[in-house]
Structures are given as C-alpha cells and as structure tokens.
C-alpha positions as CSV (number, residue, x, y, z in Angstrom):
1,M,-115.9,10.0,-119.9
2,T,-113.4,7.2,-119.4
3,Y,-115.8,5.3,-117.4
4,L,-118.3,5.7,-120.1
5,I,-116.2,4.3,-122.6
6,I,-115.0,1.3,-120.4
7,A,-118.7,0.6,-119.4
8,V,-119.8,0.4,-123.0
9,A,-116.9,-1.8,-124.3
10,V,-117.9,-4.2,-121.3
11,L,-121.4,-4.4,-122.0
12,A,-120.6,-4.9,-125.9
13,F,-118.3,-7.7,-124.8
14,A,-121.0,-9.3,-122.5
15,E,-123.6,-9.0,-125.2
16,I,-121.2,-11.0,-127.6
17,L,-120.7,-13.7,-124.9
18,T,-124.3,-14.1,-124.3
19,L,-125.4,-14.1,-127.8
20,T,-122.5,-16.7,-128.6
21,L,-123.4,-19.0,-125.7
22,F,-127.4,-18.8,-125.5
23,G,-128.3,-17.2,-128.8
24,K,-131.1,-18.8,-131.3
25,R,-128.4,-19.7,-133.8
26,T,-125.7,-21.5,-131.7
27,R,-127.1,-24.9,-131.5
28,K,-128.5,-26.1,-134.6
29,K,-129.7,-29.6,-135.0
30,K,-128.1,-31.6,-137.8
31,E,-130.5,-33.4,-140.0
32,T,-129.5,-36.2,-142.0
33,V,-130.9,-36.4,-145.6
34,K,-131.8,-39.9,-146.8
35,P,-131.2,-40.3,-150.4
36,N,-134.1,-41.4,-152.6
37,Y,-131.6,-44.0,-154.1
38,S,-131.5,-47.9,-154.2
39,G,-128.4,-49.8,-153.3
40,W,-126.5,-49.8,-156.3
41,E,-127.6,-46.4,-157.2
42,A,-126.3,-44.8,-153.7
43,S,-122.8,-46.4,-154.6
44,A,-123.0,-44.9,-158.2
45,V,-123.9,-41.6,-156.5
46,A,-121.0,-41.9,-154.1
47,Y,-118.8,-42.5,-157.0
48,N,-120.1,-39.6,-159.1
49,R,-119.6,-37.2,-156.2
50,A,-116.0,-38.5,-155.4
51,H,-115.1,-37.8,-159.2
52,G,-117.0,-34.5,-159.5
53,L,-119.9,-35.5,-161.5
54,P,-123.4,-34.8,-161.2
55,D,-125.4,-37.2,-159.1
56,D,-127.5,-38.1,-162.1
57,A,-124.8,-39.2,-164.4
58,I,-125.3,-43.1,-163.8
C-alpha cells in the first residue's frame, strides 16, 4: 500500500512538471497592440493613463 501511495505521488509530480514545461499554455506570445492614435493623441493618452483618467478624456 505504501508503494502505491509513493507511485501515485511520483506520477502526480511528474505530470505537474511535464505540464508546466511542455503544456500548451506555457509559452504565450506577447502581441503588441498598436494604438489608433496620432502623435499628440498618443502622448495625451499616455498622460491620461498615468493620472488615472480614461483614454478619451483629451
């Protein structure tokens, strides 16, 4: 019975390791989102975000 418990624990640990190393959700590609703003609007939006205002409060 002890061997069964040890075997189940080792298999669970191995499954966790394989899922974290080789799973689908481990390597996510970061997609950069380009804003649809012109130059001065982009700086205004950055200012608004820095001060906690909504983006369209120009």
